[in-house]
N, C-alpha and C positions, 0 to 999 in steps of 0.2 A: 940808266940804264931802261930800255924800252921795257915793256910790262911782257908777260910768257902772252902766247895766242891761248883763244879760249881752246878748252879740249876738244869742240866740234867743230871749229874753227877750219876751212874749208872744202867741208859738208853742205851739198845741195839738198836741198828736203823743197819738194812741193805737195803742198795740202789740198787735197780734193775734198773737204773736211763743213761742217756750219755747226753751228751750234757749240758743244760739252768737248767730247769725247775726241774725234779728231782734231780739234784745232787747239784745247789743251795739250795733248802729246807733242803739236807742233808747236806750243809756245814755249816748251822744253828746251826742244832742238834750242830753240832762236836765244834762248837766253843764254846757253852758254857757245854760243859762237857760230851756231849753222846759218847760210843765208836760206833764210826760209820763205819761199813762193807761195802767194794763197792763192786759189784760184776762187775768182767770184764771180754769179752769173751779172753780168752789165743791169739788171735791171732788178738793183734792190742791194743785191750783195747777200749777205751771209744775215740769218734773221736774228743775230745775237745782236746788230748793233740795235735792235728796237729794243730788247729786251730789260726788264727792272726796269731800276729811278734812271732817265734821260736826263746830259744836261745838255741845252739847245738842240735838241733832237736826237743826240747822239747817246746811247750808252755806256756810262761809265765801265762797266763790266767790257766793253767793247776794249777802250782802253788798255786794260789788265790786258784781255785775254789775248788782242792780236800787236802786242806789242814786239819789235825786232824783227817786224814780219813787213813783205813787201805785196802790195797787193795789186795784182791784176786781172782784171776781167775778160771773161773770154765767153762765148757761144760757145757750150761745146754741141748743143746740134747741129753748128754752121760746122761747115768742110774745115774751113781757113782756123778759123779756131781749134778744132781737133787739132791740123797741121801744127799750130803755136805748141797744143798740149805733146804733141810727139816729138819736138824738137828740146822742148826743156826737157821732158822724158828722159831721152835720148842721151844727158850729162848730168842727171840727177844722180845720187847717188839713193835717198828714202824718199817713195811716194807714200803719203797719207790719207786713207779718204776714210769715207765713213758713211758711204750710201749704204742702202739698201741689198745684200745680193743680187747679181744681176745686170741693176743699172749700169754700171761702167762696160761689162759685155752690149749691152742692146747699144753702147756708141761707137761698139767697136774696138774698144780699150779692154777687151779682158785678161788676164795676167799672160795668156798666152801670146799674146800679139805684145804685151810690154817686155815679156823678158825676150823675145825674139828681138826686140829693138833694144833694149839696152839689159846684157844678160847682169849684170852686174847689179842692177838697182833691186833694193830689199823693198818690198811692199807690206805695210801696217793696211790691215783693214779691221775695221771696231764696226762691227752692228751687232744686233742684239741681241741674233740667236748661233753668230758664226755662218760660215760660210757650205757647211753642209748641215745634213738633219733635217725631218720634215717640218721644222718648225722655220729651215733659213729666208723664208720668203716672208713672215710674218714683219710686221714694221714692231721694231720693240726701244724706245726710247729706256733711258738710266732705272727711272721708275719699275717699269716690267722688269729689267733685269735685278732691280733690286728684291723686287715680291718672285721671282724664281727659282732669285741665287740663296734665300732663303733669309737674310734681312729683315724685312717686312714682320718675319712670322715672329723672329723673336723680340721685337721692338716696341715698347710700350706697356702698358700695366694689364697684369692677368687677367682683371673684371673689363675690359677693356678693348674693341677690335685693335690692330695692326697702327703704327703711328708711322711717319716718313722723319729722318731727320731733313735740319732747314735747308740744305742744300744737296745737290744733286749727284751724291757721293756715287754713285755706280756707276757714271759715267768718267770721273775721274777717276775712280781705280781702272776700271778700262782702259785708259791714256796710258795710265803707271805700265800697267803691261807692253800696252801697245808700246814705249822707249824702250823699257829693258829689250823685249823681244827684238827691237830696231840694233839694239847693239849689241845683243849677242850675233845676230845675223851680219852685222858687220866687222865681226869678231873673226867668225867664222870664214869671210869673203878675205877681208887683209890677212888672216897669219894663217886658215889652216887651206887659202889658194880658192876656196868654195866661189858659188857664183850666184848671183842675189837669190832671193825665196820669198816666199809667202810667209807673215806672222800674219794670225790669222786668232781674233781675239773675239769674244761673243761675251755681250754683259754682262748675261746673265753666270757667263763662267768667271768672271773676273771677281764678281761678288761672290761665286760657290766658292773660291779660292782662297777667301778673307775668314771661312768660316771655324776653324780651329779644329773641336774637336766633333763635333758633329755627328760627319761619319762612323766612324768607328765606334762611337756609343748609340745610336740607332743598329747599327750591326750586331755589334756585340750585346749589347742588353735589350736592344729595341726600347733607349730610352730619345724618348720626342723632349727637346729642350724646349720651352715655354716663353709666354713673356714673363718677365721679372722686374719691370717696373726699374725703379735705379739702382736696384743692386746688379753685383756681377755673381750668376747665381757659379756656386758650387767653390767660390775664392771668396772665404770672410775673412775679415769683416773689407770689402770695399763699395761705397756706398756716398748719395747727397745725402746731407741734413743742412735743416733749417735755424739756422741763430737766432739769437733773442730779438736782432732788431728786424728779423725775416725775411734776411742775407742770404744764399746758399753757398757748402761747402761741399766739396770731393775731399775723402779722407779713403787713403789707400793704405789699411795697413793690415793688408792680408801676410805679409810676410813673420814668419814664427818671431824671428828678435825683435820688430817694427812692434808687433804684436804688443811682445811684453813693455816695451818701453813707454807705448800708447798707454795702455793699463797704468803704470805707472805715473804717468802724466798726471791722471785722472783722479788721481787715488782709489786707485784698485788695485791693490797691491794682491788683495785675495783669489780675483781673475786674471792678475799676470803671475802667478806664481803656481795658477791650476794647472797642476800636469794632465789633464785630459784636454787645455785650450793651448798646449804645447804647439800642435801642429794642424795643418787647415781641415784634416779631416774629423778632428773634434772641436773645431769651431764651426765648421761648418754644421754641422749636429747641432749645433745649439745656439746657429744662427739668429733668430727671431729673439732669445733673449738678448744678444750681447748686440743687436742693433736698440734695442731700445734703451738697453744704458747707454748708449753712444749718444742716442737721440737725445735724451734726458740731459745728458751734459752740452751738449750744444748748444741747446736750447736756452740753458740759464745762463749765455754770456754773448753779449753781441760779436759778430764776424771776427773783427779785430783781435778782440782777446782771445778768443778760439786758434785764428791763425797764428797766435805770439807761443799759444802752449805748443800746439802742434811741431812747431821751429825751433821751440829750443830740445823738444822731446827726440826733434830729427824723424819725422815719422809724415811721411808724403799728401800735403793737402792741397790744396789749390781753390781760391772763391772761383763763381762761374762768373769767366770774362763777359762784358759786353763789347763789343768793338768801343768805346767809349776807355772802359778802363784798359784795353791794350796799347789805346794812344798814347797816356799816362805812366805806364810800367817802366820801369827800370831794364827789365831782363829784354822786352820787345827791343827799346831804343839802341840797349847794349849792342845787341844782334844784330844791329841793321834791317830791322823787320817792316820797315816803313821807308820806303826809298821817294823822294822827291819827283816831280815832274809838272809841265805845264800844259794845260786845255787846250783846243786850237787858240783862244782867243787869248789863250796869255795869262791868262786863268792860273793860280799853283794848287797842285793837288797833290796827296798821297796816294802811293803805290804797295801793294805787299811786297816787300822784301823778294831775295831769290833764296831758294831753296833747292839743293842744301848747299852748305857752305864748304866748298872747294879749300885749300890751302894755296895753292900754287897757279891756280886757274880757275878762278869763281867765273861766277857768271853773271851779267848785269843787266840795266836797263836801258837799253838806248834810246828808244824813241817809243811812242806810243802806238796806238792802234791806228793805222793809216785811213786817209779819205778813202772812198772806193775810187779803185784805179786809179791809186794815187803813183803808183811804181809803173803804170803800162809802158810810156816812152822807155825808159831804165833799162826794163825789162827785154821789150821787144830791141831797142837800141843793142843790146848784146848782145841778141841773136843777130842779129844783119839787119835789120830791119831800119828803112831811111823814115826821115820824118812825114816824108807824103806817103810811103805806103802803110803807115797806121795810121793816116786820117782817112785812105783810104778804107784800111780795115775797119775802121770807125764806123764811116759811114754804110760800108755795106753789112754792119751788124756782127762782125762778126767778135768784136771785142767792146 
């Protein structure tokens, strides 16, 4: 029996993106069956090709971020390059772009032009501040979105300046919202008989949307949440603690029944049976006391013993995983969170597995990020260009 088609099979996605937000959004589409054609400048392509650790001159991140995509080089300032893009868009389902607002309009490729060319096309626009408002023309990377959206303000310790997470989380969150919006727009098109539309995602708004109860707490109480280190403010106990061997553990015992089991497991029946600690508000009022108790208990044992006690008591906990920990962890392995691939010279390497897991139509990794312009002949041939015409386009600087 043949495997069922992937859920996005039959969709054509054009990516006009670089670096993180746009390319991550289209990567998700490619992993689940969409044909993704990544448009790159003939002059070096996506800068991500040179970011972080390089293997023989190409970023290992690139091989993951561009997997399952086809690379087509187009000079969008060249009339024939624009003509090729228009031909692609006329038969595409989704366009994903993360230029600064106004760049496509200056090229004569704004929404009005694209919508007239293909009324069914969904256009996902990812930018720092969105397509409207007084900040729309300012440059804005994920770091700026994380700062303006509220994440940086609450991250770190109260006696030190704000810190960042070690990844470009703002870009990736925006990409997820972009894919969600695209799928909503496709449903509107397919089920409701609607036309294509613009999905406008601002990086700062993507982060802001994740900020939980920040808005009503300020509006009702004038409360501004500050940096609080490793604890989860207002939710107790939930923090990171250091074991006797210097290794770290995250313990989340903030459920009422879980807290009681936790205290019983560490020999503190007095706290387990204290009625003032039976719910979160009471525990949070005695937060410092409880964290002192937990710190002392964790510090008295090596990490593996701490985890053994917590697992027996069914208290949510985890060591703080490094990449090395992940590679050797049975849960990661059982869930196929590493997939095997080969670098261009044949060297085997691991890439992250596919998320989410679909029971009937799972995604997959078919090939690694391509060489610059690797699919020029294939994509242009499908549009009707002969080998001679492709060579002429290259000689003329259009591709």
